[in-house]
N, C-alpha and C positions, 0 to 999 in steps of 0.2 A: 712811450709809456705802456701802451697796451701790450706790445711785444714783450716788454720786460716782465709785466705781471703774468702773462701766459707762460713765459719761460720759467719763472719761479714756481708756478703751479705744476708745470710738467716735471721739474726737478723734484719737487716735493712728492708727487705721486710715484715717481720711479724709486725714490728712497724708501717710501713706505712699503712698496712691494718687495724691494730687494733686501731690506733689513729684516723682513719677516721670514724666519727659517722655513715655516710651512709653505709660505707663498713661493719661495724659491724652489722648493721641492716640487710643488704642483706645476710650476711653469717650466721647469727644466727637465724633470724626470720623465713624465709621460711622453713628451715629444721625442726624446731620445730613444725611449723604449719602443715607441711606435715606428720610428724610423728603421730600427734594426729588424723588428718583426716583419714590417711591411715589405722591406727590401727582399726578404727571403720567401715570404708566404704569398704575396700578391704578385703572382706571375701568370702571364697568359700562355706560357709554354705548356705543352702537354707532353710529359715524359714520366718515367718511373711507373709505367703502366704494365699490366699483365694481359697477355693475349693467349687465347686458347686456339688450337689448330686441330681440325678433324681432317687429316690427310689420308684420303683413300687412294691416292695415286702412287703407284710403285715405280714410276719412271723418274728420270733425273730432274725434270723440271719442277715437280712437286717438292723433291728433296732440296733443290737449289733455293726455291722460294722460302721454305721453312728456315733454312740456314741464314738467309739474308735478313729475315725478320728477327731471328734470334740475335744476330749481330748488330741490329739497329739500336741506337741509344734511346730511341723512343720507348722500347719495350724492355723492361728489366727482367721480365720472365715470360717465356713462351713454353707452354706445356700442351700435352696431347689431351684431347677430349673426344672420346669415342662413343657414338650412339646418341640418339635423340634425348634420352633421359639425362645423361651426363651433361650434354650441351645445355639443356634447360636449367639444370641445377647450377651450372657455372654462371649463367646470366642472372638467375633468380637471386643467388646469394652474393652477387657482385664479386665473384672470384676473379673475373676478367672483364675488361671493358668491351671485348668483342670476341667472337668466335669465327674463325676463317675456315670454311669448308672447301676442300680441294677434291673435285670429283675424280673417279677412276680414270676417265679418258683425258685428263688434263694434258699429260705429256704427249699422248697420241695426237690430240688435236693440234698442238703447237708444231709437232714434227710434220704433220700433214699440211701445214700452212693455213689452217683454219682458225678463226677466232675461238679461243677457249673461254668457257664460262667458269666463274668462280663466285662463291657466295660469302658475304660478310654479314654476320648477325651482330648488331650493335645494341648496347644498353642505352635505350632512348631516354632514360631518366636523367642522363647527363648529356644534355643536348649539345653543348659546345664541344665537350671532349669527344663525343661520338663523331661529330662532323670532322674534327681535326684528325682523329684516328683513321677515318675512312680516306682522307686525303693523303696521309702518310703511307698507308698500305698501298694505295694506288700508285704513288710515286715510287715506292720500292719495287713494285712489279714492273712498271715501265722501265725503270733503270736496269732491271735484270734483263729484259728483252733487248734493250739497247746494247748492253755489254755482250750479249750472246748473239748479236746480229739477227734478231728476230723482230725488229721494229714493225715490219709490215704485217706481222701475224696478229698482234694485239690480243689483249685479254679483256673480256667483258666482266666487270665486277658487279654482281647483283647485290644491292644493299637492302637489308631488312632491319628496321628499327623496332625492337621489342619495347613494350610498355608505353611507347609514344610514337606511333607509326609515322606521323607527319613532322616529328621533331618540333612541335609547337612549343616555343619558349615559355608560354603561359602555363603549360602543364608542369614545367620545372619551377617557375618562379612563384606562382601563387601558393602551392603547398609549402614552399620554403618560408613564405611570409608569415604563415601560421606560427612558426618558431621565432622568426626575427622580431616581428612586431609585438608578440606577446612578451618576449624577453624585454623589449624596450619599455613597455608599460609597467611590468612587474618591477623592473630595476629602478625606474624613476620614482615610483610610488614608495618603495621601501628605502631607497638611498636618501630620500629627503625627509623621511618620517622622524627619526630621532634628531637629526640636525635641525629640523624645523622647530622641534620642542625647545632646543637650546637657544636658538636664535630669537624665538618669541618669548623666552623667559618662563615657559610652562614646564620645563624639565624638573624644576624644583618641586612643582606640584605632584609630579609623578613619584618623586622620592618620598613624599610624606603620605602618599595614597596607600590604601590597604592592598593594592595590587602588587604581586610579586614580579620580579624581572621576567620570569618565564611567561607569566600571564600577559604582561605588556607586549612582549614579542609575539605571542600567539595572536593577540588582537590586531597588531599591525600586519602580521603575515596573512591572516584571513582576509583582511580588506584588500591587500594587494593581489592575492590569489583570485578573489572574486572578480575584480576589475579585469585582470589578465585573461581569465576564462571567458568572460563576456566578449572581450576583444577578439580572442581566438575564434569563438563561435561565429561572430560576425564575418570574419575572413573566410571561414569554411563555407558559410552560406553563400557568400558572394562568389567564391570559386566554383561551387557546385551548380548553383541555380542561375547565376548571371553569365559566367564564362563557360559553363557546361563542361567542366573538368570532371572526369569520372572519379568516383570514390568506390574502390573495389573492396576495401577492408571493413573492419569492425569498428563502430563508433565507441564501443565499450573499451576496446584496446587503445584507441586513439586518446580518449579522455583519461583513461587510467595512466598511460605513459605520460600524458601532458601534465597531469597532477604532480607526478614525481619530478618531472622536468622543471615545472614552475617552483616547486619547493626548493630545488637547488639554486635557482635564480634569486628567489626571495632571501635565501641564506646569504648569498653574495651581497645583495642590496642592503640587508640589515648590518652586515659586517662593515660595509663602506660607510653607512650612516652612523654607526657607533664610533668609527674613527674620526668622522668629520665634526668640526665645531660649528660650521656654518653651512647653509644650503648651497652656497657657491662651491665649497669644497666637495659636497655630496654630488653635485651635478658633474663636476670635473672628474671625480672618481668613477661615476657611472659611465661617462663618455669614454674614459680610458678603457674600462673593462669591455664596454659594448663594441668599440671599434676593433679591439684585439680579438675578442671572441668570435665576431663575425668573420674576420679574415681567416682565423684558424678553424672555422667550422666546415669548410668545403663548399660554402654557398657560391662564392665567386670562382674559386680555383680549387681543383681537387687536392685533398690532403696528401695524396700519393706524390704530388709534384713537389712537395716541400722537403727540405732536408730532414734527415732522420731525427735530429734533436728537436725539431719543431713538431714532428709527428708524435713524439713522446709527450710534449707539452699539450698537444691537441687532445690527448686522451683524457685530460682533466677539464675539458671544455664541454659543458652539458649540451650546448647547441649542436655540436658535432654529432652526438648520439641521437638527439631528437630529430635532426634533419633526415637521418636514415629511416627512422620510424615513420615520419609523416609522409615522406615521398613513397615509401614502400606501401603504406596503407592506402594511399590515394591511387597509385598507378598499378599495383599488382596484387593487392590483397595480401600483404605480408602475414605469414602464419604466426601463431602464438609463440612458438619457440624463438623465432627471430626477434619478435618484439621484446620478449623477456631478456634475450641476450643483449639487447641495446638499452634496456631499462635499468638493469641492476647497476651498471656503472654510474648512472645518474642518481640512483638511490644512495650510493656511497658518497658521491659529491654532495648531495643534499645533507647527509648526516654530518659530514665534515664542516660544511659552511654554516649550517644552523648551529652546530655545537660551538664553533669559533665565535659566531655572532653573540651567542648567549653568554659565553665566558667574558668576552670583551664588554658587553653591556653591563654585566654584573660589576665588573671592576670600575666602570665609569659611574655607577650608581653608589659606590662605596664612599 
């Protein structure tokens, strides 16, 4: 009897879920979308990267090494970087993941049977990618020596990691958490706000209140912004004072760009909340956006590793832009021009999302 009652209840619950069109959409749509996006974006491979080469060697070995690096599938672009100033700019502006410096006597040392030295400057802000690139470069050089019958000679590769000398993963992770966790807080607070009003039956009170739709949204936005800014401040203080991660940039630039970033996230959250009839739908919508935006942000895997069509989609992801800013301000003191260059796309995203949320909210209040 108990089994029969349980079976009837299970069938009833399944029918309730499957007969609801919105329920079917929430249960089937997001997992399928996440499966497609994750399969392309969440990869541990390091490819589609750009390498700069400062080749001072006029012999055949320097030329051979550059040609092999250019032919490697790991690097989609290998270009020349001459002089210390250009090398510094290449790494500062992330034009390349690394700069390989080949000295003048490289070919001569190999021909003489002596160990030749070579230097690889790596962008330490991307700890995992930097280590993998160093391994790939070393493998290509060793394979070149084997093919040319110079295994006994050997090449000593001297690695230097800029912005993160010891490749400490915390220097990479904690600044990134300023963006990830503040996004989570702002998204949850806003995505549940309007849906909670509907579920608790207080949405009708808003309809008859003297508040205009824009004023209601501003009130909900300010609350979410305040909580997210406090959360981000706490993470910054922990990173700097507890974990001793250097902060080289300007707090004014950080908080200015963070404000624009959180505005774009609040817009997304309010849009999700305006679409949702229940808090459960709001939570599922927030989870779907959060998981996809983190994967497409470059936090776990570089955006350059993703297919071209995903890289285009990632341009509309505010976390992708703010991660560049927060890492740059923490580890290298990103200049004002670079901060602005990564802030104005977030301003456009904020304008679009807040406008869409306002229009949808007005329609729901009619």
